[in-house]
PDB file of N, H, CA, C and O in Angstrom:
ATOM      1  N   MET A   1       0.711  -1.747   0.044  1.00  0.00           N
ATOM      2  CA  MET A   1       0.169   0.203  -0.131  1.00  0.00           C
ATOM      3  C   MET A   1       1.120   1.413   0.003  1.00  0.00           C
ATOM      4  O   MET A   1       2.045   1.509   0.810  1.00  0.00           O
ATOM      5  N   SER A   2       0.737   2.327  -0.929  1.00  0.00           N
ATOM      6  H   SER A   2      -0.014   2.249  -1.585  1.00  0.00           H
ATOM      7  CA  SER A   2       1.232   3.540  -0.711  1.00  0.00           C
ATOM      8  C   SER A   2       1.355   4.464   0.305  1.00  0.00           C
ATOM      9  O   SER A   2       0.557   4.797   1.181  1.00  0.00           O
ATOM     10  N   ILE A   3       2.624   4.876   0.022  1.00  0.00           N
ATOM     11  H   ILE A   3       3.272   4.605  -0.690  1.00  0.00           H
ATOM     12  CA  ILE A   3       2.056   6.315   1.569  1.00  0.00           C
ATOM     13  C   ILE A   3       0.558   7.195   1.431  1.00  0.00           C
ATOM     14  O   ILE A   3      -0.263   7.561   2.272  1.00  0.00           O
ATOM     15  N   VAL A   4       0.651   7.351  -0.206  1.00  0.00           N
ATOM     16  H   VAL A   4       1.318   7.054  -0.889  1.00  0.00           H
ATOM     17  CA  VAL A   4       0.197   8.213  -0.469  1.00  0.00           C
ATOM     18  C   VAL A   4      -1.933   7.098  -0.075  1.00  0.00           C
ATOM     19  O   VAL A   4      -2.803   7.969  -0.091  1.00  0.00           O
ATOM     20  N   ARG A   5      -2.253   6.370   0.059  1.00  0.00           N
ATOM     21  H   ARG A   5      -1.546   5.663   0.071  1.00  0.00           H
ATOM     22  CA  ARG A   5      -3.013   5.470   0.670  1.00  0.00           C
ATOM     23  C   ARG A   5      -3.502   5.185   2.169  1.00  0.00           C
ATOM     24  O   ARG A   5      -4.579   5.065   2.753  1.00  0.00           O
ATOM     25  N   HIS A   6      -1.881   5.131   2.538  1.00  0.00           N
ATOM     26  H   HIS A   6      -1.006   5.229   2.063  1.00  0.00           H
ATOM     27  CA  HIS A   6      -2.114   5.404   4.201  1.00  0.00           C
ATOM     28  C   HIS A   6      -2.132   6.342   4.766  1.00  0.00           C
ATOM     29  O   HIS A   6      -2.415   6.148   5.948  1.00  0.00           O
ATOM     30  N   VAL A   7      -1.808   8.257   4.286  1.00  0.00           N
ATOM     31  H   VAL A   7      -1.578   8.415   3.326  1.00  0.00           H
ATOM     32  CA  VAL A   7      -2.117   9.514   4.812  1.00  0.00           C
ATOM     33  C   VAL A   7      -3.594   8.988   4.230  1.00  0.00           C
ATOM     34  O   VAL A   7      -4.029   8.099   4.963  1.00  0.00           O
ATOM     35  N   THR A   8      -4.658   9.355   2.893  1.00  0.00           N
ATOM     36  H   THR A   8      -4.305  10.077   2.298  1.00  0.00           H
ATOM     37  CA  THR A   8      -5.847   9.221   2.765  1.00  0.00           C
ATOM     38  C   THR A   8      -6.503   8.228   3.949  1.00  0.00           C
ATOM     39  O   THR A   8      -7.325   8.766   4.690  1.00  0.00           O
ATOM     40  N   ARG A   9      -6.275   7.192   4.114  1.00  0.00           N
ATOM     41  H   ARG A   9      -5.607   6.755   3.512  1.00  0.00           H
ATOM     42  CA  ARG A   9      -6.861   6.436   4.725  1.00  0.00           C
ATOM     43  C   ARG A   9      -7.081   6.896   6.461  1.00  0.00           C
ATOM     44  O   ARG A   9      -7.967   6.685   7.289  1.00  0.00           O
ATOM     45  N   ASN A  10      -6.584   7.172   6.465  1.00  0.00           N
ATOM     46  H   ASN A  10      -5.864   7.344   5.792  1.00  0.00           H
ATOM     47  CA  ASN A  10      -6.264   8.257   8.155  1.00  0.00           C
ATOM     48  C   ASN A  10      -6.870   9.517   8.238  1.00  0.00           C
ATOM     49  O   ASN A  10      -7.357   9.685   9.356  1.00  0.00           O
ATOM     50  N   THR A  11      -7.039  10.545   7.417  1.00  0.00           N
ATOM     51  H   THR A  11      -6.644  10.408   6.509  1.00  0.00           H
ATOM     52  CA  THR A  11      -7.258  11.898   6.966  1.00  0.00           C
ATOM     53  C   THR A  11      -9.056  11.306   6.632  1.00  0.00           C
ATOM     54  O   THR A  11      -9.863  12.234   6.583  1.00  0.00           O
ATOM     55  N   ARG A  12      -9.541  10.128   6.455  1.00  0.00           N
ATOM     56  H   ARG A  12      -8.885   9.374   6.494  1.00  0.00           H
ATOM     57  CA  ARG A  12     -10.707  10.627   5.527  1.00  0.00           C
ATOM     58  C   ARG A  12     -12.419  10.740   6.463  1.00  0.00           C
ATOM     59  O   ARG A  12     -13.537  10.551   5.985  1.00  0.00           O
ATOM     60  N   ASN A  13     -12.100  11.052   7.668  1.00  0.00           N
ATOM     61  H   ASN A  13     -11.192  11.206   8.057  1.00  0.00           H
ATOM     62  CA  ASN A  13     -12.701  10.819   8.499  1.00  0.00           C
ATOM     63  C   ASN A  13     -13.435  11.824   9.010  1.00  0.00           C
ATOM     64  O   ASN A  13     -14.592  12.079   9.346  1.00  0.00           O
ATOM     65  N   VAL A  14     -11.978  12.481   8.932  1.00  0.00           N
ATOM     66  H   VAL A  14     -11.038  12.274   8.659  1.00  0.00           H
ATOM     67  CA  VAL A  14     -11.985  14.695   9.404  1.00  0.00           C
ATOM     68  C   VAL A  14     -12.761  15.648   8.381  1.00  0.00           C
ATOM     69  O   VAL A  14     -12.377  15.810   7.223  1.00  0.00           O
ATOM     70  N   LYS A  15     -13.917  16.275   8.938  1.00  0.00           N
ATOM     71  H   LYS A  15     -14.230  16.143   9.878  1.00  0.00           H
ATOM     72  CA  LYS A  15     -14.756  16.291   8.555  1.00  0.00           C
ATOM     73  C   LYS A  15     -15.136  18.075   8.396  1.00  0.00           C
ATOM     74  O   LYS A  15     -15.932  18.680   7.678  1.00  0.00           O
ATOM     75  N   ARG A  16     -14.479  18.370   9.086  1.00  0.00           N
ATOM     76  H   ARG A  16     -13.833  17.879   9.670  1.00  0.00           H
ATOM     77  CA  ARG A  16     -14.097  19.713   8.338  1.00  0.00           C
ATOM     78  C   ARG A  16     -12.590  20.260   9.402  1.00  0.00           C
ATOM     79  O   ARG A  16     -12.357  20.312  10.610  1.00  0.00           O
ATOM     80  N   TRP A  17     -11.915  20.557   8.262  1.00  0.00           N
ATOM     81  H   TRP A  17     -12.104  20.516   7.281  1.00  0.00           H
ATOM     82  CA  TRP A  17      -9.787  21.415   7.644  1.00  0.00           C
ATOM     83  C   TRP A  17     -10.260  22.551   8.925  1.00  0.00           C
ATOM     84  O   TRP A  17     -11.343  23.130   8.841  1.00  0.00           O
ATOM     85  N   ARG A  18      -9.582  22.721   9.771  1.00  0.00           N
ATOM     86  H   ARG A  18      -8.703  22.251   9.839  1.00  0.00           H
ATOM     87  CA  ARG A  18      -9.884  24.194  10.099  1.00  0.00           C
ATOM     88  C   ARG A  18      -8.253  25.503   9.706  1.00  0.00           C
ATOM     89  O   ARG A  18      -8.048  26.672   9.381  1.00  0.00           O
ATOM     90  N   ASN A  19      -7.614  24.416   9.992  1.00  0.00           N
ATOM     91  H   ASN A  19      -7.780  23.466  10.257  1.00  0.00           H
ATOM     92  CA  ASN A  19      -6.351  25.835   9.397  1.00  0.00           C
ATOM     93  C   ASN A  19      -4.808  24.117   9.050  1.00  0.00           C
ATOM     94  O   ASN A  19      -4.721  22.909   9.272  1.00  0.00           O
ATOM     95  N   GLY A  20      -3.893  25.362   8.352  1.00  0.00           N
ATOM     96  H   GLY A  20      -3.964  26.343   8.172  1.00  0.00           H
ATOM     97  CA  GLY A  20      -3.310  24.677   8.079  1.00  0.00           C
ATOM     98  C   GLY A  20      -2.571  23.448   9.210  1.00  0.00           C
ATOM     99  O   GLY A  20      -2.611  22.228   9.053  1.00  0.00           O
ATOM    100  N   LYS A  21      -2.284  23.777   9.708  1.00  0.00           N
ATOM    101  H   LYS A  21      -2.251  24.769   9.836  1.00  0.00           H
ATOM    102  CA  LYS A  21      -2.099  23.348  11.022  1.00  0.00           C
ATOM    103  C   LYS A  21      -2.079  21.787  11.664  1.00  0.00           C
ATOM    104  O   LYS A  21      -1.185  21.034  12.052  1.00  0.00           O
ATOM    105  N   MET A  22      -3.576  21.707  11.563  1.00  0.00           N
ATOM    106  H   MET A  22      -4.302  22.318  11.247  1.00  0.00           H
ATOM    107  CA  MET A  22      -4.556  20.359  11.596  1.00  0.00           C
ATOM    108  C   MET A  22      -4.022  19.573  10.453  1.00  0.00           C
ATOM    109  O   MET A  22      -3.817  18.367  10.318  1.00  0.00           O
ATOM    110  N   VAL A  23      -3.809  20.871   9.454  1.00  0.00           N
ATOM    111  H   VAL A  23      -3.975  21.851   9.564  1.00  0.00           H
ATOM    112  CA  VAL A  23      -3.529  19.230   7.768  1.00  0.00           C
ATOM    113  C   VAL A  23      -2.530  18.794   8.155  1.00  0.00           C
ATOM    114  O   VAL A  23      -2.314  17.583   8.102  1.00  0.00           O
ATOM    115  N   LEU A  24      -1.616  19.699   8.667  1.00  0.00           N
ATOM    116  H   LEU A  24      -1.791  20.683   8.710  1.00  0.00           H
ATOM    117  CA  LEU A  24       0.231  19.020   8.494  1.00  0.00           C
ATOM    118  C   LEU A  24      -0.041  17.984  10.265  1.00  0.00           C
ATOM    119  O   LEU A  24       0.586  16.928  10.193  1.00  0.00           O
ATOM    120  N   ARG A  25      -0.516  18.081  11.138  1.00  0.00           N
ATOM    121  H   ARG A  25      -1.025  18.939  11.197  1.00  0.00           H
ATOM    122  CA  ARG A  25      -0.977  17.135  12.332  1.00  0.00           C
ATOM    123  C   ARG A  25      -1.518  16.226  11.517  1.00  0.00           C
ATOM    124  O   ARG A  25      -0.814  15.273  11.182  1.00  0.00           O
ATOM    125  N   TRP A  26      -2.889  16.335  11.028  1.00  0.00           N
ATOM    126  H   TRP A  26      -3.460  17.109  11.301  1.00  0.00           H
ATOM    127  CA  TRP A  26      -2.727  14.662  11.093  1.00  0.00           C
ATOM    128  C   TRP A  26      -2.736  14.002   9.405  1.00  0.00           C
ATOM    129  O   TRP A  26      -3.274  13.079   8.793  1.00  0.00           O
ATOM    130  N   THR A  27      -1.685  15.236   9.114  1.00  0.00           N
ATOM    131  H   THR A  27      -1.249  15.986   9.611  1.00  0.00           H
ATOM    132  CA  THR A  27      -0.765  14.217   7.249  1.00  0.00           C
ATOM    133  C   THR A  27       0.326  14.109   8.028  1.00  0.00           C
ATOM    134  O   THR A  27       1.189  13.496   7.400  1.00  0.00           O
ATOM    135  N   ALA A  28       0.802  14.508   9.421  1.00  0.00           N
ATOM    136  H   ALA A  28       0.100  15.005   9.932  1.00  0.00           H
ATOM    137  CA  ALA A  28       2.698  13.821  10.377  1.00  0.00           C
ATOM    138  C   ALA A  28       1.337  12.105  10.537  1.00  0.00           C
ATOM    139  O   ALA A  28       1.645  11.024  10.034  1.00  0.00           O
ATOM    140  N   ILE A  29       0.021  12.316  11.287  1.00  0.00           N
ATOM    141  H   ILE A  29      -0.229  13.193  11.696  1.00  0.00           H
ATOM    142  CA  ILE A  29       0.387  11.382  11.933  1.00  0.00           C
ATOM    143  C   ILE A  29       0.093  10.173  10.557  1.00  0.00           C
ATOM    144  O   ILE A  29       0.402   9.019  10.854  1.00  0.00           O
ATOM    145  N   GLY A  30      -0.405  10.361   9.289  1.00  0.00           N
ATOM    146  H   GLY A  30      -0.657  11.298   9.047  1.00  0.00           H
ATOM    147  CA  GLY A  30      -0.605   9.513   8.594  1.00  0.00           C
ATOM    148  C   GLY A  30       0.730   9.205   8.585  1.00  0.00           C
ATOM    149  O   GLY A  30       0.930   8.134   9.159  1.00  0.00           O
ATOM    150  N   PHE A  31       1.973   9.853   8.053  1.00  0.00           N
ATOM    151  H   PHE A  31       1.811  10.723   7.587  1.00  0.00           H
ATOM    152  CA  PHE A  31       2.793   9.147   7.585  1.00  0.00           C
ATOM    153  C   PHE A  31       3.566   8.148   9.056  1.00  0.00           C
ATOM    154  O   PHE A  31       4.436   7.362   8.683  1.00  0.00           O
ATOM    155  N   MET A  32       3.468   8.155   9.588  1.00  0.00           N
ATOM    156  H   MET A  32       2.760   8.794   9.891  1.00  0.00           H
ATOM    157  CA  MET A  32       3.807   7.909  11.155  1.00  0.00           C
ATOM    158  C   MET A  32       3.863   6.248  10.958  1.00  0.00           C
ATOM    159  O   MET A  32       4.675   5.332  10.824  1.00  0.00           O
ATOM    160  N   GLU A  33       1.943   6.597  11.058  1.00  0.00           N
ATOM    161  H   GLU A  33       1.284   7.341  11.166  1.00  0.00           H
ATOM    162  CA  GLU A  33       1.354   5.022  10.273  1.00  0.00           C
ATOM    163  C   GLU A  33       1.757   4.758   9.553  1.00  0.00           C
ATOM    164  O   GLU A  33       2.508   3.870   9.958  1.00  0.00           O
ATOM    165  N   ALA A  34       1.845   4.823   8.854  1.00  0.00           N
ATOM    166  H   ALA A  34       1.236   5.544   8.526  1.00  0.00           H
ATOM    167  CA  ALA A  34       2.480   4.506   7.066  1.00  0.00           C
ATOM    168  C   ALA A  34       3.813   3.842   7.174  1.00  0.00           C
ATOM    169  O   ALA A  34       4.210   3.030   6.339  1.00  0.00           O
ATOM    170  N   SER A  35       4.694   4.319   8.540  1.00  0.00           N
ATOM    171  H   SER A  35       4.371   4.979   9.218  1.00  0.00           H
ATOM    172  CA  SER A  35       6.472   4.585   8.247  1.00  0.00           C
ATOM    173  C   SER A  35       6.073   3.326   8.896  1.00  0.00           C
ATOM    174  O   SER A  35       6.738   2.438   8.361  1.00  0.00           O
ATOM    175  N   LYS A  36       5.191   2.759   9.925  1.00  0.00           N
ATOM    176  H   LYS A  36       4.650   3.480  10.359  1.00  0.00           H
ATOM    177  CA  LYS A  36       5.390   1.331  10.360  1.00  0.00           C
ATOM    178  C   LYS A  36       5.141   0.204   9.668  1.00  0.00           C
ATOM    179  O   LYS A  36       5.138  -0.914  10.183  1.00  0.00           O
ATOM    180  N   ARG A  37       4.868   0.500   8.185  1.00  0.00           N
ATOM    181  H   ARG A  37       4.870   1.408   7.767  1.00  0.00           H
ATOM    182  CA  ARG A  37       4.602  -0.732   7.504  1.00  0.00           C
ATOM    183  C   ARG A  37       5.807  -0.477   6.499  1.00  0.00           C
ATOM    184  O   ARG A  37       5.747  -1.342   5.625  1.00  0.00           O
ATOM    185  N   PHE A  38       6.590   0.151   6.348  1.00  0.00           N
ATOM    186  H   PHE A  38       6.638   0.853   7.058  1.00  0.00           H
ATOM    187  CA  PHE A  38       7.946   0.200   5.866  1.00  0.00           C
ATOM    188  C   PHE A  38       8.419  -0.520   5.738  1.00  0.00           C
ATOM    189  O   PHE A  38       8.911  -0.730   6.846  1.00  0.00           O
ATOM    190  N   ARG A  39       8.775  -1.328   5.033  1.00  0.00           N
ATOM    191  H   ARG A  39       8.375  -1.157   4.132  1.00  0.00           H
ATOM    192  CA  ARG A  39      10.040  -2.346   4.634  1.00  0.00           C
ATOM    193  C   ARG A  39      11.695  -2.075   4.266  1.00  0.00           C
ATOM    194  O   ARG A  39      11.739  -1.850   3.056  1.00  0.00           O
ATOM    195  N   CYS A  40      12.749  -2.029   4.718  1.00  0.00           N
ATOM    196  H   CYS A  40      12.714  -2.212   5.700  1.00  0.00           H
ATOM    197  CA  CYS A  40      13.987  -2.668   4.007  1.00  0.00           C
ATOM    198  C   CYS A  40      13.866  -2.588   2.572  1.00  0.00           C
ATOM    199  O   CYS A  40      13.055  -3.227   1.902  1.00  0.00           O
ATOM    200  N   ILE A  41      14.934  -1.558   2.028  1.00  0.00           N
ATOM    201  H   ILE A  41      15.593  -1.039   2.572  1.00  0.00           H
ATOM    202  CA  ILE A  41      15.358  -2.238   1.063  1.00  0.00           C
ATOM    203  C   ILE A  41      16.164  -3.106   0.559  1.00  0.00           C
ATOM    204  O   ILE A  41      17.102  -3.008   1.349  1.00  0.00           O
ATOM    205  N   ASN A  42      16.536  -4.063  -0.363  1.00  0.00           N
ATOM    206  H   ASN A  42      15.774  -4.143  -1.005  1.00  0.00           H
ATOM    207  CA  ASN A  42      16.751  -5.240  -0.196  1.00  0.00           C
ATOM    208  C   ASN A  42      18.409  -4.912  -1.069  1.00  0.00           C
ATOM    209  O   ASN A  42      18.628  -4.256  -2.087  1.00  0.00           O
ATOM    210  N   GLY A  43      19.478  -5.773  -0.052  1.00  0.00           N
ATOM    211  H   GLY A  43      19.300  -6.306   0.775  1.00  0.00           H
ATOM    212  CA  GLY A  43      20.360  -5.465  -0.154  1.00  0.00           C
ATOM    213  C   GLY A  43      20.705  -3.802  -0.204  1.00  0.00           C
ATOM    214  O   GLY A  43      21.061  -3.120  -1.165  1.00  0.00           O
ATOM    215  N   TYR A  44      20.356  -3.257   1.805  1.00  0.00           N
ATOM    216  H   TYR A  44      20.067  -3.811   2.585  1.00  0.00           H
ATOM    217  CA  TYR A  44      20.539  -2.267   1.823  1.00  0.00           C
ATOM    218  C   TYR A  44      22.289  -2.301   2.216  1.00  0.00           C
ATOM    219  O   TYR A  44      23.110  -1.388   2.119  1.00  0.00           O
ATOM    220  N   GLN A  45      22.439  -3.474   2.602  1.00  0.00           N
ATOM    221  H   GLN A  45      21.773  -4.216   2.680  1.00  0.00           H
ATOM    222  CA  GLN A  45      24.286  -3.222   3.304  1.00  0.00           C
ATOM    223  C   GLN A  45      25.514  -3.267   2.271  1.00  0.00           C
ATOM    224  O   GLN A  45      26.736  -3.268   2.420  1.00  0.00           O
ATOM    225  N   GLU A  46      24.686  -3.303   1.195  1.00  0.00           N
ATOM    226  H   GLU A  46      23.693  -3.302   1.074  1.00  0.00           H
ATOM    227  CA  GLU A  46      25.869  -3.225  -0.076  1.00  0.00           C
ATOM    228  C   GLU A  46      25.954  -1.767  -0.593  1.00  0.00           C
ATOM    229  O   GLU A  46      26.715  -1.683  -1.556  1.00  0.00           O
ATOM    230  N   ILE A  47      25.345  -0.513  -0.196  1.00  0.00           N
ATOM    231  H   ILE A  47      24.727  -0.581   0.587  1.00  0.00           H
ATOM    232  CA  ILE A  47      25.234   0.290  -0.495  1.00  0.00           C
ATOM    233  C   ILE A  47      26.802   1.051   0.077  1.00  0.00           C
ATOM    234  O   ILE A  47      26.933   2.245   0.347  1.00  0.00           O
ATOM    235  N   PRO A  48      27.297   0.563   0.116  1.00  0.00           N
ATOM    236  CA  PRO A  48      28.845   1.241   0.511  1.00  0.00           C
ATOM    237  C   PRO A  48      29.578   0.393  -0.208  1.00  0.00           C
ATOM    238  O   PRO A  48      30.790   0.596  -0.290  1.00  0.00           O
ATOM    239  N   ARG A  49      29.133  -0.436  -0.699  1.00  0.00           N
ATOM    240  H   ARG A  49      28.149  -0.601  -0.632  1.00  0.00           H
ATOM    241  CA  ARG A  49      30.204  -0.961  -2.322  1.00  0.00           C
ATOM    242  C   ARG A  49      29.323   0.231  -2.972  1.00  0.00           C
ATOM    243  O   ARG A  49      29.249   1.456  -3.072  1.00  0.00           O
ATOM    244  N   LEU A  50      28.947  -0.511  -3.200  1.00  0.00           N
ATOM    245  H   LEU A  50      29.007  -1.506  -3.119  1.00  0.00           H
ATOM    246  CA  LEU A  50      27.552   0.534  -4.520  1.00  0.00           C
ATOM    247  C   LEU A  50      28.680   1.991  -4.486  1.00  0.00           C
ATOM    248  O   LEU A  50      29.525   2.017  -5.382  1.00  0.00           O
ATOM    249  N   VAL A  51      28.670   3.047  -3.561  1.00  0.00           N
ATOM    250  H   VAL A  51      27.984   3.026  -2.833  1.00  0.00           H
ATOM    251  CA  VAL A  51      28.599   3.734  -3.557  1.00  0.00           C
ATOM    252  C   VAL A  51      30.661   4.010  -3.953  1.00  0.00           C
ATOM    253  O   VAL A  51      31.222   4.944  -4.527  1.00  0.00           O
ATOM    254  N   ALA A  52      30.977   3.303  -3.607  1.00  0.00           N
ATOM    255  H   ALA A  52      30.522   2.544  -3.141  1.00  0.00           H
ATOM    256  CA  ALA A  52      33.011   3.279  -3.248  1.00  0.00           C
ATOM    257  C   ALA A  52      32.707   2.750  -5.425  1.00  0.00           C
ATOM    258  O   ALA A  52      33.024   3.519  -6.333  1.00  0.00           O
ATOM    259  N   ALA A  53      32.131   1.482  -5.629  1.00  0.00           N
ATOM    260  H   ALA A  53      31.874   0.857  -4.892  1.00  0.00           H
ATOM    261  CA  ALA A  53      32.011   1.596  -7.328  1.00  0.00           C
ATOM    262  C   ALA A  53      31.666   2.714  -7.722  1.00  0.00           C
ATOM    263  O   ALA A  53      32.136   3.036  -8.813  1.00  0.00           O
ATOM    264  N   LEU A  54      30.876   3.575  -7.129  1.00  0.00           N
ATOM    265  H   LEU A  54      30.494   3.313  -6.242  1.00  0.00           H
ATOM    266  CA  LEU A  54      30.171   4.667  -8.874  1.00  0.00           C
ATOM    267  C   LEU A  54      31.799   6.245  -8.221  1.00  0.00           C
ATOM    268  O   LEU A  54      31.860   7.431  -8.545  1.00  0.00           O
ATOM    269  N   THR A  55      32.498   5.647  -7.548  1.00  0.00           N
ATOM    270  H   THR A  55      32.449   4.684  -7.285  1.00  0.00           H
ATOM    271  CA  THR A  55      33.074   6.792  -6.825  1.00  0.00           C
ATOM    272  C   THR A  55      34.943   6.204  -8.135  1.00  0.00           C
ATOM    273  O   THR A  55      35.839   6.651  -8.850  1.00  0.00           O
ATOM    274  N   ARG A  56      34.462   5.206  -7.660  1.00  0.00           N
ATOM    275  H   ARG A  56      33.733   4.843  -7.079  1.00  0.00           H
ATOM    276  CA  ARG A  56      36.478   4.436  -8.664  1.00  0.00           C
ATOM    277  C   ARG A  56      36.023   4.619  -9.575  1.00  0.00           C
ATOM    278  O   ARG A  56      36.781   5.208 -10.346  1.00  0.00           O
ATOM    279  N   SER A  57      34.580   4.302 -10.168  1.00  0.00           N
ATOM    280  H   SER A  57      33.965   3.823  -9.542  1.00  0.00           H
ATOM    281  CA  SER A  57      34.251   4.852 -11.899  1.00  0.00           C
ATOM    282  C   SER A  57      33.920   6.387 -12.216  1.00  0.00           C
ATOM    283  O   SER A  57      33.782   6.579 -13.424  1.00  0.00           O
ATOM    284  N   TYR A  58      33.754   7.581 -11.378  1.00  0.00           N
ATOM    285  H   TYR A  58      33.867   7.425 -10.397  1.00  0.00           H
ATOM    286  CA  TYR A  58      34.163   8.685 -11.541  1.00  0.00           C
ATOM    287  C   TYR A  58      35.432   8.571 -12.029  1.00  0.00           C
ATOM    288  O   TYR A  58      35.937   8.490 -13.149  1.00  0.00           O
ATOM    289  N   ASP A  59      35.915   8.589 -10.618  1.00  0.00           N
ATOM    290  H   ASP A  59      35.505   8.655  -9.708  1.00  0.00           H
ATOM    291  CA  ASP A  59      37.378   8.712 -11.039  1.00  0.00           C
ATOM    292  C   ASP A  59      38.193   8.388 -12.202  1.00  0.00           C
ATOM    293  O   ASP A  59      39.053   9.207 -12.523  1.00  0.00           O
ATOM    294  N   ALA A  60      38.051   7.270 -12.915  1.00  0.00           N
ATOM    295  H   ALA A  60      37.352   6.604 -12.653  1.00  0.00           H
ATOM    296  CA  ALA A  60      38.704   6.789 -13.779  1.00  0.00           C
ATOM    297  C   ALA A  60      38.190   7.160 -14.835  1.00  0.00           C
ATOM    298  O   ALA A  60      38.742   6.505 -15.718  1.00  0.00           O
ATOM    299  N   CYS A  61      37.195   8.062 -15.425  1.00  0.00           N
ATOM    300  H   CYS A  61      36.746   8.594 -14.707  1.00  0.00           H
ATOM    301  CA  CYS A  61      36.527   8.685 -16.497  1.00  0.00           C
ATOM    302  C   CYS A  61      37.177  10.003 -16.847  1.00  0.00           C
ATOM    303  O   CYS A  61      37.629  10.828 -16.053  1.00  0.00           O
ATOM    304  N   GLY A  62      37.150  10.064 -18.146  1.00  0.00           N
ATOM    305  H   GLY A  62      36.783   9.394 -18.791  1.00  0.00           H
ATOM    306  CA  GLY A  62      37.844  11.478 -18.479  1.00  0.00           C
ATOM    307  C   GLY A  62      37.800  12.601 -17.943  1.00  0.00           C
ATOM    308  O   GLY A  62      37.076  12.712 -16.954  1.00  0.00           O
ATOM    309  N   SER A  63      38.673  13.959 -18.499  1.00  0.00           N
ATOM    310  H   SER A  63      39.261  13.868 -19.302  1.00  0.00           H
ATOM    311  CA  SER A  63      38.390  15.029 -17.378  1.00  0.00           C
ATOM    312  C   SER A  63      36.965  15.578 -18.338  1.00  0.00           C
ATOM    313  O   SER A  63      35.950  15.932 -17.738  1.00  0.00           O
ATOM    314  N   LYS A  64      37.005  15.591 -19.277  1.00  0.00           N
ATOM    315  H   LYS A  64      37.830  15.304 -19.764  1.00  0.00           H
ATOM    316  CA  LYS A  64      35.817  16.547 -20.158  1.00  0.00           C
ATOM    317  C   LYS A  64      34.930  15.758 -19.691  1.00  0.00           C
ATOM    318  O   LYS A  64      34.282  16.495 -18.948  1.00  0.00           O
ATOM    319  N   ARG A  65      34.449  14.678 -19.639  1.00  0.00           N
ATOM    320  H   ARG A  65      34.975  14.079 -20.242  1.00  0.00           H
ATOM    321  CA  ARG A  65      33.502  13.763 -18.566  1.00  0.00           C
ATOM    322  C   ARG A  65      33.362  14.136 -17.176  1.00  0.00           C
ATOM    323  O   ARG A  65      32.225  14.454 -16.829  1.00  0.00           O
ATOM    324  N   LYS A  66      34.349  14.166 -16.245  1.00  0.00           N
ATOM    325  H   LYS A  66      35.272  13.907 -16.527  1.00  0.00           H
ATOM    326  CA  LYS A  66      34.193  14.942 -15.247  1.00  0.00           C
ATOM    327  C   LYS A  66      33.729  16.019 -14.628  1.00  0.00           C
ATOM    328  O   LYS A  66      33.211  16.210 -13.528  1.00  0.00           O
ATOM    329  N   ARG A  67      34.211  17.179 -16.192  1.00  0.00           N
ATOM    330  H   ARG A  67      34.632  17.024 -17.086  1.00  0.00           H
ATOM    331  CA  ARG A  67      33.752  19.022 -16.095  1.00  0.00           C
ATOM    332  C   ARG A  67      32.388  18.221 -16.102  1.00  0.00           C
ATOM    333  O   ARG A  67      31.927  17.908 -15.004  1.00  0.00           O
ATOM    334  N   ASP A  68      31.723  17.872 -17.222  1.00  0.00           N
ATOM    335  H   ASP A  68      32.098  18.126 -18.113  1.00  0.00           H
ATOM    336  CA  ASP A  68      30.550  17.124 -17.931  1.00  0.00           C
ATOM    337  C   ASP A  68      29.605  16.939 -16.361  1.00  0.00           C
ATOM    338  O   ASP A  68      28.569  17.603 -16.314  1.00  0.00           O
ATOM    339  N   LEU A  69      29.805  16.429 -15.633  1.00  0.00           N
ATOM    340  H   LEU A  69      30.647  15.889 -15.671  1.00  0.00           H
ATOM    341  CA  LEU A  69      29.082  15.183 -14.850  1.00  0.00           C
ATOM    342  C   LEU A  69      28.587  17.025 -13.443  1.00  0.00           C
ATOM    343  O   LEU A  69      27.446  17.389 -13.161  1.00  0.00           O
ATOM    344  N   ASP A  70      30.147  17.801 -12.856  1.00  0.00           N
ATOM    345  H   ASP A  70      31.075  17.505 -13.085  1.00  0.00           H
ATOM    346  CA  ASP A  70      30.054  18.447 -12.045  1.00  0.00           C
ATOM    347  C   ASP A  70      28.774  19.517 -12.562  1.00  0.00           C
ATOM    348  O   ASP A  70      27.767  20.013 -12.056  1.00  0.00           O
ATOM    349  N   LYS A  71      29.308  19.535 -13.571  1.00  0.00           N
ATOM    350  H   LYS A  71      30.126  19.133 -13.983  1.00  0.00           H
ATOM    351  CA  LYS A  71      28.382  20.975 -14.289  1.00  0.00           C
ATOM    352  C   LYS A  71      26.652  20.551 -13.791  1.00  0.00           C
ATOM    353  O   LYS A  71      25.787  21.276 -13.299  1.00  0.00           O
ATOM    354  N   SER A  72      26.623  19.223 -14.124  1.00  0.00           N
ATOM    355  H   SER A  72      27.326  18.635 -14.523  1.00  0.00           H
ATOM    356  CA  SER A  72      25.213  19.228 -14.403  1.00  0.00           C
ATOM    357  C   SER A  72      25.167  19.260 -12.264  1.00  0.00           C
ATOM    358  O   SER A  72      24.313  19.878 -11.627  1.00  0.00           O
ATOM    359  N   LYS A  73      25.956  18.687 -11.829  1.00  0.00           N
ATOM    360  H   LYS A  73      26.649  18.185 -12.346  1.00  0.00           H
ATOM    361  CA  LYS A  73      25.344  18.406 -10.043  1.00  0.00           C
ATOM    362  C   LYS A  73      25.446  20.022 -10.042  1.00  0.00           C
ATOM    363  O   LYS A  73      24.785  19.762  -9.036  1.00  0.00           O
ATOM    364  N   ALA A  74      25.607  21.496 -10.148  1.00  0.00           N
ATOM    365  H   ALA A  74      26.143  21.708 -10.965  1.00  0.00           H
ATOM    366  CA  ALA A  74      25.892  22.076  -9.905  1.00  0.00           C
ATOM    367  C   ALA A  74      25.085  23.005 -10.346  1.00  0.00           C
ATOM    368  O   ALA A  74      25.172  24.212 -10.119  1.00  0.00           O
ATOM    369  N   ALA A  75      23.855  22.151 -11.330  1.00  0.00           N
ATOM    370  H   ALA A  75      23.784  21.170 -11.514  1.00  0.00           H
ATOM    371  CA  ALA A  75      22.660  23.153 -12.055  1.00  0.00           C
ATOM    372  C   ALA A  75      21.851  23.153 -11.320  1.00  0.00           C
ATOM    373  O   ALA A  75      20.820  23.791 -11.536  1.00  0.00           O
TER     374      ALA A  75
END
C-alpha cells in the first residue's frame, strides 16, 4: 500500500479542516502510521560498496566527462 493511500485512509474521517496546522498534524500522523509498514530495501547492506564502485568509476572517467558531471551537479 502506498504512503498516499495510508495518509488518505487516516484522514478520511476528518469532516472539517480548520487550518494548515490541523492538516499538517493529520498528515504527519498518516506518515507515522505508514512508516510502521515500511520495509527495508533489499541489499541495503551493499550500498557502501555501490558508492565506492561509483566513485572509482567517476575517478576513472576522462576529465571532460568529469567536467560535464560537475556542471550537471552544480545546476
